[in-house]
C-alpha positions as CSV (number, residue, x, y, z in Angstrom):
1,M,2.8,-3.6,-6.7
2,A,0.1,-6.1,-6.9
3,L,-3.1,-5.3,-8.0
4,T,-6.6,-6.8,-7.5
5,L,-9.3,-6.5,-10.5
6,S,-12.3,-7.7,-11.7
7,K,-12.3,-10.7,-13.9
8,H,-13.1,-8.2,-16.8
9,D,-10.2,-5.6,-15.9
10,M,-7.3,-7.8,-15.9
11,K,-5.2,-7.4,-18.6
12,P,-1.8,-9.7,-18.0
13,Q,1.0,-8.1,-19.9
14,P,3.3,-11.2,-21.3
15,G,6.1,-11.6,-18.5
16,D,3.7,-11.2,-16.0
17,L,3.1,-13.3,-13.2
18,I,-0.3,-14.4,-11.7
19,E,-1.1,-15.5,-7.9
20,I,-4.0,-17.4,-7.9
21,F,-5.8,-17.6,-4.1
22,R,-6.2,-21.3,-3.2
23,G,-7.2,-21.4,0.3
24,P,-4.4,-22.1,2.7
25,Y,-1.8,-21.1,-0.2
26,Q,-1.2,-19.5,-3.7
27,H,-0.4,-21.0,-6.9
28,W,1.7,-19.1,-9.2
29,A,1.5,-18.9,-13.4
30,V,3.2,-16.9,-15.5
31,Y,1.5,-15.2,-18.4
32,I,3.0,-15.8,-21.8
33,G,0.8,-13.7,-23.9
34,D,-2.3,-14.9,-25.7
35,G,-4.6,-15.7,-23.0
36,Y,-2.3,-18.2,-21.7
37,V,-0.1,-19.1,-18.5
38,V,2.7,-21.8,-18.0
39,H,3.3,-22.8,-14.7
40,L,5.0,-25.6,-12.4
41,A,2.4,-28.3,-11.4
42,P,2.0,-31.9,-10.2
43,P,1.8,-35.0,-12.9
44,S,-1.9,-35.9,-11.5
45,E,-3.5,-32.8,-11.6
46,V,-5.6,-32.4,-14.3
47,A,-6.4,-28.7,-16.3
48,G,-8.7,-26.8,-14.1
49,A,-7.9,-28.6,-11.0
50,G,-5.1,-26.0,-10.5
51,A,-2.9,-27.2,-7.7
52,S,-5.5,-27.6,-5.2
53,S,-4.7,-31.4,-4.3
54,V,-2.4,-33.4,-1.9
55,M,-0.7,-34.1,-4.1
56,S,1.2,-30.7,-5.3
57,V,2.6,-30.9,-1.9
58,L,3.6,-34.7,-1.8
59,T,4.7,-35.2,-5.1
60,E,9.1,-35.0,-6.0
61,K,8.5,-34.4,-9.7
62,A,6.3,-31.7,-11.5
63,I,5.2,-30.5,-15.2
64,V,5.6,-27.2,-16.6
65,K,2.0,-27.1,-18.5
66,K,0.9,-24.5,-21.1
67,E,-3.2,-23.8,-20.3
68,E,-5.7,-21.3,-20.8
69,L,-5.4,-18.8,-17.6
70,W,-9.3,-18.9,-17.2
71,D,-9.1,-22.7,-17.2
72,M,-6.2,-22.7,-14.8
73,V,-7.8,-20.6,-12.8
74,G,-11.2,-21.5,-12.5
75,T,-13.6,-19.9,-10.1
76,D,-10.6,-18.8,-7.9
77,Q,-9.6,-15.5,-6.9
78,W,-6.1,-14.2,-8.9
79,K,-4.3,-11.2,-9.1
80,I,-1.1,-9.9,-11.5
81,N,1.4,-9.6,-8.5
82,N,4.9,-8.6,-10.2
83,S,5.7,-7.1,-6.6
84,L,9.1,-8.0,-6.6
85,D,9.8,-5.8,-9.0
86,E,11.1,-3.6,-6.4
87,K,13.7,-5.8,-5.2
88,Y,14.8,-7.5,-8.7
89,E,14.9,-6.3,-11.8
90,P,12.4,-8.0,-14.3
91,R,14.1,-9.8,-17.3
92,P,13.5,-9.0,-20.7
93,V,9.9,-10.1,-21.5
94,H,11.6,-12.0,-24.6
95,V,13.8,-14.5,-22.4
96,I,11.1,-14.9,-20.1
97,L,8.8,-16.1,-23.1
98,R,11.5,-18.1,-24.6
99,E,12.5,-19.9,-21.7
100,A,9.1,-20.3,-20.4
101,R,8.5,-22.1,-23.8
102,A,10.8,-24.0,-23.8
103,L,10.3,-25.5,-20.3
104,V,6.4,-26.7,-21.3
105,G,6.3,-30.4,-20.8
106,K,9.4,-31.0,-19.2
107,E,9.4,-32.5,-15.7
108,L,11.1,-30.8,-13.3
109,P,12.0,-31.8,-9.6
110,Y,9.8,-30.0,-7.0
111,C,9.8,-29.5,-3.3
112,I,7.0,-27.1,-1.4
113,F,10.6,-25.4,0.4
114,R,13.1,-25.2,-2.5
115,G,11.4,-25.5,-5.7
116,N,7.6,-25.2,-6.1
117,C,5.1,-23.1,-8.4
118,E,6.4,-19.5,-6.6
119,H,9.7,-20.0,-6.9
120,F,9.5,-21.0,-10.3
121,A,7.8,-17.9,-11.6
122,N,9.9,-16.1,-10.0
123,E,13.0,-17.9,-11.9
124,L,11.0,-16.9,-15.0
125,R,10.8,-13.1,-14.0
126,Y,13.4,-12.5,-12.5
127,G,16.0,-14.9,-12.5
128,K,15.6,-15.6,-8.8
129,A,14.0,-19.0,-7.1
130,E,12.5,-17.1,-4.8
131,S,9.3,-18.0,-2.7
132,R,7.8,-15.2,-0.2
133,Q,5.1,-18.2,0.6
134,V,8.0,-20.5,2.3
135,R,9.8,-17.9,3.8
136,K,6.4,-16.4,5.5
137,A,5.5,-20.1,6.6
138,G,9.3,-20.2,8.3
139,E,8.6,-17.1,10.1
140,V,5.3,-18.4,11.2
141,A,6.8,-21.6,12.6
142,M,10.3,-19.9,14.2
143,V,7.6,-18.0,16.1
144,A,5.8,-20.9,16.9
145,G,8.7,-22.8,17.8
146,L,9.7,-20.2,19.8
147,A,6.8,-19.8,21.6
148,T,6.4,-23.6,22.3
149,V,9.9,-23.3,23.4
150,V,9.1,-20.3,25.9
151,G,5.9,-21.8,27.2
152,L,7.5,-25.4,27.8
153,G,10.3,-23.2,29.6
154,F,7.6,-21.2,31.6
155,V,5.9,-24.8,32.5
156,A,9.5,-26.1,34.1
157,L,9.5,-22.9,35.5
158,A,6.2,-23.1,37.6
159,G,7.0,-27.0,37.9
160,A,10.3,-26.3,39.4
161,L,9.4,-23.6,41.8
162,F,5.7,-25.4,43.1
163,G,6.8,-28.5,42.6
164,G,9.8,-28.6,44.4
165,S,8.1,-27.0,47.4
166,K,5.5,-29.7,47.5
167,K,8.5,-32.0,48.3
168,E,9.9,-29.9,50.5
169,N,7.1,-29.5,53.1
170,K,6.9,-33.2,52.9
171,N,10.2,-33.7,54.3
172,T,9.3,-31.0,57.4
173,Q,6.5,-33.3,58.6
């Protein structure tokens, strides 16, 4: 279950997923203890700036970084979010931490749709690379696309019904 607490109340445990709210999207990290997180970030990102740069979606490579939680979060809102615990069994904490630490400094392929920071964090915690942001965005795009198709269908239907009658009127006069 997701928690939203004040800065002073938040006490993540090693292996917890941290969701950081960065405007239109969320950035994700894994808490590894002692005030540090591991996260997947574009190489151009500077510490504390977060993944808010345009480069975070345009790059094909990303670096696994270890940073202090407060430096990485900056002034953004954040919460502990292990909500996929309801769907998947979390891996043992020592496995999450071992793998997270082993990946620090490595360059990994990055794709906003198939390999973003949320995929990375969920893969560490659950062994499943999943991104609810991408799934939600896909659902919104599908609904918007369907609405566009339906809207175009109505325009075409109206054109056929009302456009054709003008033509017929010209022919009968």
